[in-house]
C-alpha positions in Angstrom: 25.3 3.4 7.2 21.5 2.6 6.3 20.9 2.7 2.6 17.6 4.0 1.4 16.5 3.5 -2.2 13.9 6.1 -2.8 12.1 8.9 -4.9 10.4 12.0 -3.7 6.8 10.7 -3.5 4.5 10.4 -0.5 5.9 6.8 0.2 9.5 7.8 -0.2 9.0 11.0 2.0 7.5 8.7 4.8 10.8 6.9 5.3 12.8 10.1 4.9 10.8 11.7 7.6 10.9 8.8 9.8 14.7 8.4 9.6 15.1 12.0 10.5 12.5 11.8 13.4 14.3 8.9 14.9 17.5 11.0 15.2 19.3 9.5 12.2 20.7 12.0 9.9 21.1 12.0 6.3 24.7 11.7 5.5 25.7 10.6 8.9 23.5 7.7 9.6 21.8 7.1 6.4 22.2 7.7 2.6 19.8 7.9 -0.2 20.0 6.5 -3.7 17.6 8.1 -6.2 15.3 5.4 -7.9 13.9 7.3 -11.0 10.6 5.8 -11.4 10.0 7.9 -14.6 13.2 6.4 -16.1 12.5 3.0 -15.1 15.1 2.4 -12.5 12.6 0.5 -10.3 12.8 -2.4 -13.2 16.5 -2.8 -12.8 17.8 -6.3 -11.5 19.8 -4.9 -8.6 16.6 -2.7 -7.2 14.3 -5.9 -7.9 16.7 -7.9 -5.7 15.5 -5.8 -2.5 12.1 -4.7 -3.8 10.6 -7.5 -5.8 7.3 -5.5 -6.2 9.3 -2.9 -8.1 8.1 0.0 -5.8 9.9 2.5 -3.9 11.1 2.8 -1.0 13.3 0.1 -0.1 16.0 0.1 2.8 19.1 -2.1 3.5 20.4 -1.9 6.8 24.0 -3.5 7.4 23.2 -4.1 11.1 19.6 -5.8 11.4 18.1 -7.3 14.3 20.5 -10.2 14.5 23.5 -8.2 13.6 23.5 -9.1 10.1 22.3 -7.1 7.1 18.5 -6.9 6.3 16.6 -5.5 3.3 13.0 -4.4 3.4 10.4 -3.2 1.0 7.0 -1.6 1.7 7.0 1.8 3.3 4.8 0.5 6.3 7.1 -2.6 7.1 10.1 0.1 6.9 8.5 2.5 9.4 7.7 -0.4 11.9 11.3 -1.7 11.4 12.7 1.8 12.4 10.4 2.2 15.2 11.5 -1.2 16.6 15.1 -0.5 15.9 15.3 2.9 17.7 12.3 2.4 20.1 10.4 5.4 19.0 6.9 6.3 17.6 5.2 3.2 18.4 3.7 3.0 21.9 4.8 0.2 24.3 1.5 -0.7 25.9 -0.7 -3.1 23.9 -3.6 -0.7 23.8 -1.8 2.3 22.4 0.3 0.2 20.2 -3.0 -1.4 18.4 -4.5 2.1 18.3 -1.5 3.3 16.3 -1.3 0.1 14.1 -4.9 0.5 13.0 -4.3 3.9 11.8 -1.1 2.8 10.0 -3.0 0.3 8.2 -5.7 2.8 7.5 -3.0 4.8 5.6 -1.7 1.7 3.8 -5.1 0.3 2.9 -7.1 3.5 2.3 -5.3 6.8 2.4 -2.4 5.9 -0.1 -4.3 3.7 -2.7 -7.4 6.1 -2.8 -5.4 9.4 -2.8 -3.0 7.8 -5.3 -6.1 7.2 -7.8 -7.3 10.6 -7.1 -3.9 12.0 -8.2 -3.8 9.6 -11.2 -7.3 10.5 -12.6 -7.3 14.2 -11.9 -3.6 14.8 -13.0 -1.9 12.2 -15.0 -4.7 10.0 -16.9 -4.6 10.7 -20.6 -8.3 10.9 -20.8 -10.4 12.7 -18.4 -13.1 10.3 -17.1 -15.7 12.2 -15.2 -16.7 8.8 -13.4 -13.3 8.1 -12.1 -12.5 11.7 -11.0 -15.8 11.9 -9.1 -15.5 8.6 -7.6 -12.0 8.9 -6.2 -12.3 12.7 -5.3 -15.4 11.9 -3.3 -13.7 8.9 -1.6 -10.7 11.0 -0.8 -13.0 13.7 0.7 -14.6 10.9 2.8 -11.3 9.8 4.1 -10.3 13.5 4.9 -13.7 13.5 6.9 -12.7 10.3 8.7 -9.4 11.9 9.8 -10.9 15.3 10.7 -13.5 13.7 13.0 -10.7 11.6 14.7 -8.5 14.9 15.2 -11.5 16.8 16.7 -10.8 14.6 20.0 -7.1 13.7 19.6 -4.0 15.9 19.1 -2.5 13.3 16.6 -4.1 10.8 14.3 -3.8 7.8 16.5 -3.6 9.0 20.1 -2.3 12.1 21.8 1.3 11.0 21.0 3.1 11.7 17.6 3.6 8.2 16.1 4.5 6.2 12.8 0.6 6.8 12.0 1.2 10.7 11.6 4.4 10.0 9.7 2.8 7.8 7.3 -0.3 9.9 6.5 1.3 13.3 6.5 3.1 13.1 3.0 -0.1 12.0 1.2 -2.1 15.1 2.5 0.7 17.6 1.5 -1.1 17.4 -2.1 -4.4 18.3 -0.7 -5.0 20.9 -3.5 -4.4 18.6 -6.4 -7.0 16.1 -4.6 -9.6 18.7 -4.9 -9.8 19.4 -1.0 -10.7 22.7 0.7 -9.2 22.9 4.0 -12.3 25.0 5.2 -14.1 21.8 5.3 -11.4 20.1 7.5 -10.4 22.4 10.2 -9.2 19.8 12.7 -7.2 18.0 10.0 -5.8 21.4 8.8 -4.6 22.1 12.5 -2.8 18.7 12.4 -1.2 19.4 9.2 0.1 22.5 10.3 1.5 21.1 13.6 3.5 18.3 11.6 4.6 20.7 9.0 6.5 22.6 11.6 8.5 19.8 12.8 12.1 20.2 11.8 12.7 16.7 11.2 9.5 16.7 8.8 10.9 19.7 7.0 14.2 18.0 6.3 12.5 14.7 5.3 10.4 16.2 2.6 13.4 18.0 1.0 15.2 14.7 0.5 15.6 14.2 -3.4 12.9 16.9 -3.8 14.9 18.8 -6.4 14.9 15.8 -8.7 11.0 15.5 -9.0 9.8 17.0 -12.0 6.6 17.1 -14.0 6.1 14.2 -16.5 8.1 15.4 -19.5 7.2 13.0 -22.4 5.1 10.0 -23.5 8.0 7.7 -22.8 8.0 8.7 -18.9 4.2 8.4 -19.1 4.4 4.9 -20.5 7.0 3.7 -18.0 4.8 5.0 -15.1 1.3 4.1 -16.4 1.7 1.9 -19.4 2.4 -1.8 -20.3 6.2 -1.6 -19.2 5.1 -1.9 -15.4 3.1 -5.1 -16.2 5.9 -7.1 -17.7 7.0 -10.2 -16.2 10.4 -9.9 -14.5 
């Protein structure tokens, strides 16, 4: 049984979706342990032992590549591990594989960080800073444009196969409305979004822990997520 330590965020849902898409079913092949990032669970020693960057998700597979347990952090690394373990969603040919990997890196280096900042300054920052809101909203729109252009000539984000790149990007664009996006400006991306949303494994994946996620309730939770607590040496 694979153990997944997670929370219902885009990075958490990437791994939930990947597991389900690979034919690994929650409760049968993998189990999930909620790491409540608003309560500070990510700073607990047991979690830091498998995720030293104190970020979700993390995974522990009792049967790693050499038959021994392996623990992993970083959602992109986990997606690649599961692709290797199951032989799914990463093409075998070098040409297609590297096409997919570049779009996976695009998500890890651009889509996740930039859309995350957009969420922060549009929704969570205690002070509304026009410069920051405009900077990150405009960058988000630019990235949506990059993806829309790519999808004008491809069925899926990296090629004409469904891959880890699609699984990585999809959870981040689910919050398109909070990012200031008008789907009318990105028709090819919207068609792709609807296509991915209709997949049963995706629908199962985004429901994992979904009932636990609530709006930020108080200043203590806000401080844990965005204040000095996260910067303490551990």
